[in-house]
C-alpha positions as a Markdown table, in Angstrom:
| # | Residue | x | y | z |
|---|---|---|---|---|
| 1 | Unk | 17.4 | -21.0 | 14.7 |
| 2 | Unk | 17.9 | -18.6 | 11.8 |
| 3 | Unk | 21.5 | -17.2 | 11.5 |
| 4 | Unk | 21.4 | -13.9 | 9.6 |
| 5 | Unk | 24.1 | -12.8 | 7.2 |
| 6 | Unk | 25.6 | -9.3 | 7.5 |
| 7 | Unk | 23.4 | -8.0 | 4.7 |
| 8 | Unk | 20.3 | -9.4 | 6.3 |
| 9 | Unk | 21.3 | -7.9 | 9.7 |
| 10 | Unk | 21.8 | -4.5 | 8.0 |
| 11 | Unk | 18.3 | -4.7 | 6.5 |
| 12 | Unk | 16.8 | -5.6 | 9.9 |
| 13 | Unk | 18.7 | -2.8 | 11.6 |
| 14 | Unk | 17.6 | -0.3 | 9.0 |
| 15 | Unk | 14.0 | -1.1 | 9.7 |
| 16 | Unk | 14.6 | -0.8 | 13.4 |
| 17 | Unk | 15.8 | 2.8 | 12.9 |
| 18 | Unk | 12.6 | 3.7 | 11.0 |
| 19 | Unk | 10.3 | 2.2 | 13.7 |
| 20 | Unk | 10.6 | 5.1 | 16.2 |
| 21 | Unk | 8.9 | 7.3 | 13.6 |
| 22 | Unk | 6.2 | 4.7 | 12.9 |
| 23 | Unk | 5.5 | 4.3 | 16.6 |
| 24 | Unk | 5.1 | 7.9 | 17.7 |
| 25 | Unk | 1.8 | 8.7 | 19.4 |
| 26 | Unk | 0.6 | 5.1 | 18.8 |
| 27 | Unk | -1.6 | 5.0 | 21.9 |
| 28 | Unk | -3.4 | 8.2 | 20.9 |
| 29 | Unk | -4.0 | 7.0 | 17.4 |
| 30 | Unk | -5.3 | 3.7 | 18.6 |
| 31 | Unk | -7.8 | 5.6 | 20.7 |
| 32 | Unk | -8.8 | 7.6 | 17.7 |
| 33 | Unk | -9.0 | 4.5 | 15.6 |
| 34 | Unk | -7.9 | 6.2 | 12.4 |
| 35 | Unk | -5.5 | 5.3 | 9.6 |
| 36 | Unk | -2.5 | 7.6 | 9.4 |
| 37 | Unk | -1.6 | 8.8 | 6.0 |
| 38 | Unk | 1.5 | 10.4 | 7.4 |
| 39 | Unk | 2.7 | 7.1 | 8.8 |
| 40 | Unk | 1.9 | 5.5 | 5.4 |
| 41 | Unk | 4.3 | 8.0 | 3.8 |
| 42 | Unk | 7.0 | 6.8 | 6.2 |
| 43 | Unk | 6.3 | 3.2 | 5.2 |
| 44 | Unk | 6.7 | 4.1 | 1.5 |
| 45 | Unk | 10.0 | 5.9 | 2.2 |
| 46 | Unk | 11.3 | 2.9 | 4.1 |
| 47 | Unk | 10.6 | 0.7 | 1.1 |
| 48 | Unk | 8.8 | -1.9 | 3.1 |
| 49 | Unk | 6.2 | -2.7 | 0.5 |
| 50 | Unk | 8.8 | -3.6 | -2.1 |
| 51 | Unk | 10.5 | -6.3 | -0.2 |
| 52 | Unk | 9.3 | -9.5 | -1.8 |
| 53 | Unk | 8.8 | -8.4 | -5.4 |
| 54 | Unk | 10.9 | -8.6 | -8.5 |
| 55 | Unk | 13.0 | -5.6 | -9.4 |
| 56 | Unk | 11.3 | -5.2 | -12.8 |
| 57 | Unk | 8.2 | -3.9 | -11.0 |
| 58 | Unk | 10.1 | -1.8 | -8.5 |
| 59 | Unk | 10.6 | -4.5 | -5.9 |
| 60 | Unk | 13.7 | -5.5 | -3.9 |
| 61 | Unk | 13.7 | -9.1 | -5.0 |
| 62 | Unk | 14.4 | -10.5 | -1.6 |
| 63 | Unk | 13.9 | -14.1 | -0.7 |
| 64 | Unk | 11.1 | -15.3 | 1.6 |
| 65 | Unk | 13.3 | -15.8 | 4.6 |
| 66 | Unk | 14.9 | -12.4 | 4.3 |
| 67 | Unk | 11.5 | -10.7 | 3.9 |
| 68 | Unk | 10.3 | -12.5 | 7.1 |
| 69 | Unk | 13.4 | -11.4 | 8.9 |
| 70 | Unk | 12.7 | -7.7 | 8.0 |
| 71 | Unk | 9.1 | -8.0 | 9.0 |
| 72 | Unk | 10.0 | -9.6 | 12.3 |
| 73 | Unk | 12.2 | -6.5 | 12.9 |
| 74 | Unk | 9.3 | -4.3 | 12.0 |
| 75 | Unk | 7.1 | -6.1 | 14.5 |
| 76 | Unk | 9.7 | -5.8 | 17.2 |
| 77 | Unk | 10.3 | -2.1 | 16.7 |
| 78 | Unk | 6.9 | -0.7 | 15.7 |
| 79 | Unk | 4.3 | -0.3 | 18.4 |
| 80 | Unk | 1.5 | 0.5 | 15.9 |
| 81 | Unk | 0.4 | -3.1 | 15.1 |
| 82 | Unk | -2.5 | -1.8 | 13.0 |
| 83 | Unk | -0.1 | 0.0 | 10.6 |
| 84 | Unk | 2.1 | -3.2 | 10.4 |
| 85 | Unk | -1.1 | -5.2 | 9.6 |
| 86 | Unk | -2.0 | -2.8 | 6.8 |
| 87 | Unk | 1.5 | -3.2 | 5.4 |
| 88 | Unk | 1.4 | -7.0 | 5.2 |
| 89 | Unk | -2.2 | -6.9 | 4.0 |
| 90 | Unk | -1.5 | -4.7 | 1.0 |
| 91 | Unk | 1.6 | -6.8 | 0.2 |
| 92 | Unk | -0.1 | -10.1 | 0.5 |
| 93 | Unk | -3.6 | -9.4 | -0.7 |
| 94 | Unk | -2.7 | -7.8 | -3.9 |
| 95 | Unk | 1.0 | -7.8 | -4.7 |
| 96 | Unk | 1.5 | -11.5 | -4.1 |
| 97 | Unk | -1.3 | -12.8 | -6.3 |
| 98 | Unk | -0.6 | -10.3 | -9.0 |
| 99 | Unk | 3.1 | -11.3 | -9.3 |
| 100 | Unk | 2.4 | -15.1 | -9.1 |
| 101 | Unk | -0.7 | -15.3 | -11.3 |
| 102 | Unk | -1.4 | -11.9 | -13.0 |
| 103 | Unk | -0.9 | -11.4 | -16.7 |
| 104 | Unk | 2.0 | -9.3 | -17.9 |
| 105 | Unk | -0.4 | -6.4 | -18.6 |
| 106 | Unk | -1.8 | -6.5 | -15.0 |
| 107 | Unk | 1.7 | -6.7 | -13.5 |
| 108 | Unk | 3.0 | -3.8 | -15.6 |
| 109 | Unk | 0.0 | -1.6 | -14.8 |
| 110 | Unk | -0.5 | -2.3 | -11.1 |
| 111 | Unk | 2.5 | -4.0 | -9.4 |
| 112 | Unk | 4.6 | -0.9 | -9.4 |
| 113 | Unk | 1.8 | 0.9 | -7.6 |
| 114 | Unk | 1.8 | -1.7 | -4.9 |
| 115 | Unk | 5.5 | -2.0 | -4.4 |
| 116 | Unk | 5.9 | 1.8 | -4.1 |
| 117 | Unk | 2.9 | 2.1 | -1.8 |
| 118 | Unk | 1.2 | 4.6 | -4.2 |
| 119 | Unk | -1.7 | 2.2 | -4.2 |
| 120 | Unk | -3.0 | 0.3 | -1.2 |
| 121 | Unk | -4.3 | -3.2 | -1.7 |
| 122 | Unk | -7.0 | -5.3 | 0.0 |
| 123 | Unk | -8.7 | -8.6 | -0.6 |
| 124 | Unk | -12.3 | -9.4 | -0.3 |
| 125 | Unk | -13.0 | -13.0 | 0.7 |
| 126 | Unk | -15.2 | -13.3 | 3.7 |
| 127 | Unk | -19.0 | -12.8 | 3.4 |
| 128 | Unk | -21.5 | -11.8 | 6.0 |
| 129 | Unk | -23.2 | -15.3 | 6.1 |
| 130 | Unk | -20.1 | -17.4 | 5.5 |
| 131 | Unk | -17.3 | -16.5 | 7.8 |
| 132 | Unk | -14.4 | -18.9 | 7.2 |
| 133 | Unk | -16.5 | -21.1 | 4.9 |
| 134 | Unk | -15.0 | -19.7 | 1.6 |
| 135 | Unk | -16.3 | -22.7 | -0.4 |
| 136 | Unk | -19.9 | -21.4 | 0.0 |
| 137 | Unk | -19.5 | -17.9 | -1.4 |
| 138 | Unk | -22.6 | -16.1 | -2.6 |
| 139 | Unk | -20.9 | -13.2 | -4.4 |
| 140 | Unk | -21.2 | -14.1 | -8.1 |
| 141 | Unk | -19.5 | -13.1 | -11.3 |
| 142 | Unk | -21.1 | -13.8 | -14.7 |
| 143 | Unk | -19.5 | -13.4 | -18.1 |
| 144 | Unk | -21.0 | -10.8 | -20.4 |
| 145 | Unk | -18.8 | -10.3 | -23.5 |
| 146 | Unk | -15.5 | -8.8 | -22.5 |
| 147 | Unk | -16.6 | -8.2 | -18.9 |
| 148 | Unk | -17.6 | -10.0 | -15.7 |
| 149 | Unk | -20.6 | -8.7 | -13.8 |
| 150 | Unk | -20.2 | -9.0 | -10.0 |
| 151 | Unk | -23.0 | -9.0 | -7.5 |
| 152 | Unk | -23.0 | -9.6 | -3.8 |
| 153 | Unk | -21.1 | -8.3 | -0.8 |
| 154 | Unk | -18.0 | -8.9 | 1.3 |
| 155 | Unk | -17.2 | -8.1 | 4.9 |
| 156 | Unk | -14.2 | -7.7 | 7.2 |
| 157 | Unk | -12.1 | -6.2 | 4.4 |
| 158 | Unk | -8.9 | -5.0 | 6.0 |
| 159 | Unk | -7.7 | -1.8 | 4.4 |
| 160 | Unk | -11.1 | -1.5 | 2.7 |
| 161 | Unk | -11.8 | 2.2 | 3.5 |
| 162 | Unk | -8.4 | 3.3 | 2.1 |
| 163 | Unk | -7.6 | 0.7 | -0.6 |
| 164 | Unk | -7.2 | 1.6 | -4.2 |
| 165 | Unk | -7.2 | -2.0 | -5.5 |
| 166 | Unk | -9.1 | -5.1 | -4.4 |
| 167 | Unk | -8.6 | -8.7 | -5.1 |
| 168 | Unk | -12.2 | -10.1 | -5.1 |
| 169 | Unk | -13.0 | -13.8 | -4.9 |
| 170 | Unk | -16.4 | -14.6 | -6.6 |
| 171 | Unk | -18.4 | -17.6 | -7.7 |
| 172 | Unk | -18.2 | -18.1 | -11.5 |
| 173 | Unk | -19.5 | -21.7 | -11.6 |
| 174 | Unk | -22.0 | -22.7 | -9.0 |
| 175 | Unk | -21.8 | -26.3 | -7.8 |
| 176 | Unk | -18.2 | -26.7 | -9.0 |
| 177 | Unk | -16.7 | -26.6 | -5.5 |
| 178 | Unk | -13.1 | -25.4 | -5.4 |
| 179 | Unk | -13.1 | -25.0 | -9.2 |
| 180 | Unk | -16.0 | -22.6 | -9.2 |
| 181 | Unk | -14.3 | -19.5 | -7.8 |
| 182 | Unk | -12.3 | -16.9 | -9.6 |
| 183 | Unk | -10.1 | -14.0 | -8.4 |
| 184 | Unk | -10.6 | -10.6 | -9.9 |
| 185 | Unk | -8.6 | -7.4 | -9.6 |
| 186 | Unk | -11.1 | -4.6 | -9.1 |
| 187 | Unk | -10.2 | -0.9 | -9.0 |
| 188 | Unk | -11.9 | 1.3 | -6.4 |
| 189 | Unk | -13.4 | 3.6 | -9.0 |
| 190 | Unk | -15.2 | 0.7 | -10.8 |
| 191 | Unk | -18.9 | 1.5 | -11.3 |
| 192 | Unk | -21.1 | -0.8 | -9.2 |
| 193 | Unk | -18.5 | -1.1 | -6.4 |
| 194 | Unk | -19.5 | 0.6 | -3.1 |
| 195 | Unk | -17.1 | 0.7 | -0.2 |
| 196 | Unk | -18.8 | 0.7 | 3.2 |
| 197 | Unk | -18.0 | 3.0 | 6.1 |
| 198 | Unk | -15.1 | 2.0 | 8.4 |
| 199 | Unk | -16.2 | -0.6 | 11.0 |
| 200 | Unk | -15.4 | -0.1 | 14.6 |
| 201 | Unk | -13.5 | -3.0 | 16.1 |
| 202 | Unk | -11.8 | -4.3 | 19.2 |
| 203 | Unk | -8.1 | -4.1 | 18.2 |
| 204 | Unk | -5.8 | -3.2 | 15.3 |
| 205 | Unk | -7.8 | 0.0 | 15.1 |
| 206 | Unk | -5.4 | 1.9 | 13.0 |
| 207 | Unk | -5.9 | -0.6 | 10.2 |
| 208 | Unk | -9.3 | 0.3 | 8.8 |
| 209 | Unk | -11.9 | -2.3 | 8.0 |
| 210 | Unk | -15.1 | -2.1 | 5.9 |
| 211 | Unk | -17.7 | -4.0 | 3.9 |
| 212 | Unk | -17.8 | -4.0 | 0.1 |
| 213 | Unk | -21.0 | -4.1 | -2.0 |
| 214 | Unk | -21.2 | -5.2 | -5.7 |
| 215 | Unk | -24.3 | -4.1 | -7.7 |
| 216 | Unk | -23.7 | -5.1 | -11.3 |
| 217 | Unk | -20.1 | -4.2 | -10.9 |
| 218 | Unk | -18.5 | -4.6 | -14.3 |
| 219 | Unk | -14.9 | -5.8 | -14.3 |
| 220 | Unk | -12.9 | -6.3 | -17.5 |
| 221 | Unk | -12.3 | -9.9 | -18.3 |
| 222 | Unk | -8.6 | -9.3 | -18.6 |
| 223 | Unk | -8.6 | -8.4 | -14.9 |
| 224 | Unk | -9.0 | -12.1 | -13.9 |
| 225 | Unk | -6.0 | -13.1 | -11.8 |
| 226 | Unk | -4.9 | -16.5 | -13.0 |
| 227 | Unk | -7.6 | -18.5 | -14.8 |
| 228 | Unk | -11.3 | -18.6 | -14.5 |
| 229 | Unk | -12.2 | -21.2 | -11.9 |
| 230 | Unk | -8.7 | -21.1 | -10.3 |
| 231 | Unk | -9.5 | -18.7 | -7.5 |
| 232 | Unk | -8.8 | -21.2 | -4.8 |
| 233 | Unk | -5.4 | -22.0 | -6.1 |
| 234 | Unk | -4.7 | -18.2 | -6.0 |
| 235 | Unk | -6.2 | -18.0 | -2.5 |
| 236 | Unk | -4.1 | -20.9 | -1.2 |
| 237 | Unk | -0.9 | -19.3 | -2.5 |
| 238 | Unk | -1.9 | -16.0 | -0.9 |
| 239 | Unk | -2.9 | -17.3 | 2.5 |
| 240 | Unk | 0.4 | -19.2 | 3.0 |
| 241 | Unk | 2.3 | -15.9 | 2.5 |
| 242 | Unk | -0.2 | -14.0 | 4.6 |
| 243 | Unk | 0.3 | -16.3 | 7.5 |
| 244 | Unk | 4.0 | -16.2 | 7.3 |
| 245 | Unk | 4.2 | -12.4 | 6.8 |
| 246 | Unk | 1.5 | -11.4 | 9.3 |
| 247 | Unk | 2.5 | -13.7 | 12.1 |
| 248 | Unk | 6.2 | -13.2 | 11.9 |
| 249 | Unk | 5.5 | -9.6 | 12.8 |
| 250 | Unk | 3.7 | -11.0 | 15.9 |
| 251 | Unk | 6.9 | -12.8 | 16.8 |
| 252 | Unk | 8.7 | -9.5 | 16.7 |
| 253 | Unk | 6.0 | -8.0 | 19.0 |
| 254 | Unk | 6.4 | -10.9 | 21.4 |
| 255 | Unk | 10.1 | -10.4 | 21.5 |
| 256 | Unk | 9.8 | -6.7 | 22.3 |
| 257 | Unk | 7.1 | -7.5 | 25.0 |
| 258 | Unk | 9.3 | -10.1 | 26.7 |
| 259 | Unk | 12.3 | -7.8 | 26.8 |
| 260 | Unk | 10.1 | -5.1 | 28.3 |
| 261 | Unk | 8.7 | -7.5 | 30.9 |
| 262 | Unk | 12.2 | -8.8 | 31.9 |
| 263 | Unk | 13.5 | -5.2 | 32.3 |
| 264 | Unk | 10.4 | -4.3 | 34.4 |
| 265 | Unk | 10.7 | -7.4 | 36.6 |
| 266 | Unk | 14.3 | -6.3 | 37.4 |
| 267 | Unk | 13.3 | -2.7 | 38.3 |
| 268 | Unk | 9.9 | -3.1 | 40.0 |
| 269 | Unk | 10.1 | -3.9 | 43.7 |
| 270 | Unk | 7.5 | -5.5 | 45.9 |
| 271 | Unk | 7.9 | -6.5 | 49.5 |
| 272 | Unk | 11.5 | -5.3 | 49.5 |
| 273 | Unk | 12.9 | -7.0 | 46.5 |
| 274 | Unk | 12.5 | -7.0 | 42.6 |
| 275 | Unk | 9.5 | -8.9 | 41.5 |
| 276 | Unk | 11.7 | -10.8 | 39.1 |
| 277 | Unk | 13.1 | -12.6 | 42.2 |
| 278 | Unk | 9.8 | -14.3 | 42.8 |
| 279 | Unk | 9.3 | -17.7 | 41.2 |
| 280 | Unk | 5.8 | -16.9 | 40.0 |
| 281 | Unk | 7.1 | -14.0 | 37.9 |
| 282 | Unk | 10.1 | -16.0 | 36.7 |
| 283 | Unk | 8.0 | -18.9 | 35.5 |
| 284 | Unk | 5.6 | -16.5 | 33.7 |
| 285 | Unk | 8.5 | -14.9 | 31.9 |
| 286 | Unk | 10.1 | -18.3 | 31.0 |
| 287 | Unk | 6.7 | -19.4 | 29.6 |
| 288 | Unk | 6.7 | -16.2 | 27.5 |
| 289 | Unk | 10.1 | -17.1 | 26.1 |
| 290 | Unk | 9.2 | -20.7 | 25.4 |
| 291 | Unk | 6.1 | -19.6 | 23.4 |
| 292 | Unk | 8.1 | -17.0 | 21.6 |
| 293 | Unk | 10.9 | -19.3 | 20.5 |
| 294 | Unk | 8.5 | -22.1 | 19.6 |
| 295 | Unk | 6.4 | -19.7 | 17.4 |
| 296 | Unk | 9.5 | -18.3 | 15.7 |
| 297 | Unk | 11.0 | -21.7 | 14.9 |
| 298 | Unk | 7.7 | -23.0 | 13.5 |
| 299 | Unk | 7.2 | -20.1 | 11.2 |
| 300 | Unk | 10.8 | -20.1 | 9.8 |
| 301 | Unk | 10.8 | -23.9 | 9.5 |
| 302 | Unk | 7.6 | -23.8 | 7.5 |
| 303 | Unk | 8.9 | -21.1 | 5.3 |
| 304 | Unk | 12.0 | -23.2 | 4.5 |
| 305 | Unk | 9.7 | -26.1 | 3.7 |
| 306 | Unk | 7.6 | -23.9 | 1.4 |
| 307 | Unk | 10.7 | -22.6 | -0.4 |
| 308 | Unk | 11.8 | -26.3 | -0.9 |
| 309 | Unk | 8.5 | -27.1 | -2.6 |
| 310 | Unk | 7.3 | -29.3 | 0.2 |
| 311 | Unk | 3.6 | -29.7 | 1.2 |
| 312 | Unk | 3.0 | -27.5 | 4.2 |
| 313 | Unk | -0.8 | -27.7 | 4.8 |
| 314 | Unk | -0.6 | -29.2 | 8.3 |
| 315 | Unk | 2.6 | -27.4 | 9.3 |
| 316 | Unk | 1.2 | -24.0 | 8.2 |
| 317 | Unk | -1.9 | -24.6 | 10.2 |
| 318 | Unk | 0.1 | -25.5 | 13.3 |
| 319 | Unk | 2.4 | -22.5 | 12.9 |
| 320 | Unk | -0.5 | -20.1 | 12.6 |
| 321 | Unk | -2.4 | -21.7 | 15.5 |
| 322 | Unk | 0.7 | -21.7 | 17.8 |
| 323 | Unk | 1.7 | -18.2 | 17.0 |
| 324 | Unk | -1.7 | -16.6 | 17.3 |
| 325 | Unk | -2.4 | -18.3 | 20.6 |
| 326 | Unk | 1.1 | -17.6 | 21.9 |
| 327 | Unk | 0.8 | -13.9 | 21.1 |
| 328 | Unk | -2.5 | -13.7 | 23.0 |
| 329 | Unk | -1.0 | -15.5 | 26.0 |
| 330 | Unk | 2.1 | -13.3 | 25.9 |
| 331 | Unk | 0.0 | -10.1 | 25.9 |
| 332 | Unk | -2.1 | -11.3 | 28.9 |
| 333 | Unk | 1.1 | -12.3 | 30.8 |
| 334 | Unk | 2.6 | -8.9 | 30.2 |
| 335 | Unk | -0.4 | -7.2 | 31.7 |
| 336 | Unk | -0.1 | -9.5 | 34.8 |
| 337 | Unk | 3.6 | -8.8 | 35.1 |
| 338 | Unk | 3.0 | -5.0 | 35.0 |
| 339 | Unk | 0.0 | -5.4 | 37.3 |
| 340 | Unk | -2.1 | -2.2 | 37.7 |
| 341 | Unk | 0.2 | -0.3 | 35.3 |
| 342 | Unk | -0.3 | -3.0 | 32.7 |
| 343 | Unk | -4.1 | -2.4 | 32.8 |
| 344 | Unk | -3.7 | 1.3 | 32.1 |
| 345 | Unk | -4.0 | 2.4 | 28.4 |
| 346 | Unk | -0.8 | 4.6 | 28.6 |
| 347 | Unk | 1.5 | 1.5 | 28.8 |
| 348 | Unk | 0.1 | 0.1 | 25.5 |
| 349 | Unk | -0.1 | -3.3 | 27.0 |
| 350 | Unk | -3.9 | -3.5 | 27.1 |
| 351 | Unk | -3.8 | -2.5 | 23.4 |
| 352 | Unk | -1.6 | -5.5 | 22.8 |
| 353 | Unk | -4.2 | -7.8 | 24.2 |
| 354 | Unk | -6.9 | -6.4 | 22.0 |
| 355 | Unk | -4.7 | -6.6 | 19.0 |
| 356 | Unk | -3.6 | -10.2 | 19.7 |
| 357 | Unk | -7.2 | -11.4 | 19.9 |
| 358 | Unk | -7.6 | -10.7 | 16.2 |
| 359 | Unk | -4.8 | -13.1 | 15.3 |
| 360 | Unk | -6.8 | -16.0 | 16.6 |
| 361 | Unk | -9.6 | -15.1 | 14.1 |
| 362 | Unk | -8.2 | -13.7 | 10.9 |
| 363 | Unk | -6.4 | -15.9 | 8.3 |
| 364 | Unk | -8.5 | -18.8 | 9.5 |
| 365 | Unk | -9.6 | -19.0 | 13.1 |
| 366 | Unk | -8.0 | -21.3 | 15.7 |
| 367 | Unk | -11.0 | -23.6 | 15.4 |
| 368 | Unk | -10.5 | -23.7 | 11.6 |
| 369 | Unk | -6.8 | -24.6 | 12.0 |
| 370 | Unk | -7.8 | -27.5 | 14.3 |
| 371 | Unk | -10.2 | -28.7 | 11.8 |
| 372 | Unk | -7.7 | -28.5 | 9.0 |
| 373 | Unk | -5.1 | -30.4 | 11.0 |
| 374 | Unk | -7.6 | -33.1 | 11.9 |
| 375 | Unk | -8.6 | -33.4 | 8.3 |
| 376 | Unk | -5.0 | -33.9 | 7.2 |
| 377 | Unk | -4.8 | -36.7 | 9.9 |
| 378 | Unk | -7.6 | -38.4 | 8.1 |
| 379 | Unk | -10.3 | -37.6 | 10.7 |
């Protein structure tokens, strides 16, 4: 298990102190399904968006493991999972690819906006007809002089309704497979880009979602991130961090949920004794702990492998699959432990279930992870 240094513990404790302000009225805001600009200001003041980036662009320059530790603390303390998701989305969708692959001009112009939270980032990958099949994109980008002209549409764009910057993946060379896609940085005010209305969804309601439409959207050629045709290399780099950052927050949420359930099992009585004295409840809580500890270990172990430069395709898929399914199972178990109270919206536990379902779909569905693991096994 990870052993934190005193500095790392102080960082985690600092985030924990902020979380009470993040979480205020989280049930009501989930019911409204709206993004909170006031809470985003708190995120900016806490410096969360600067964690993994170099100091020259306003970042904190923290290593991968430390960033994950802070994000785990955020997940444990913050009950607004939608806000947490918007934080990791902006960080991973735009900041991560810009720093790793962007030109110096792009970094100088846009990375300080992401690290400060002045600009919100999003990435546009999924298409209405493709789902997780990113190799068959229909959004195209053709070169015309010093510009690329984008046409097509994207869907399920997290942060879409509030984003200032989009990393858009588009087909630049049909028939070239993984070498035919390119990543572009697109400003919200670019002519030809239309951001759709917020889409209603089951969970993570405070993290807005929309479609994007490109109608002869002209993007400067110097806004290519990386090289033309290297979009999937960019995407692979991004998705590894997205899984680690997004799902370590789920580990924090699971830890909070387990603590809450254990405390409730000690306090709540039925048939003359605490419900925690019944073996059925005990086993349910033990199962929650096993799933929590397993997910945490997998995510940090994979992160250490990634830092060491090792291949992590199979391990990343397993970590994502385990954590997303464990979070969903944990949320359902919590409802059962709390019984009728758990079913009520005021406890926030039914919200946890709705939020957890999303994790089995985004960043590659459970089924996609099974397919990826099977492929790596040679099947």
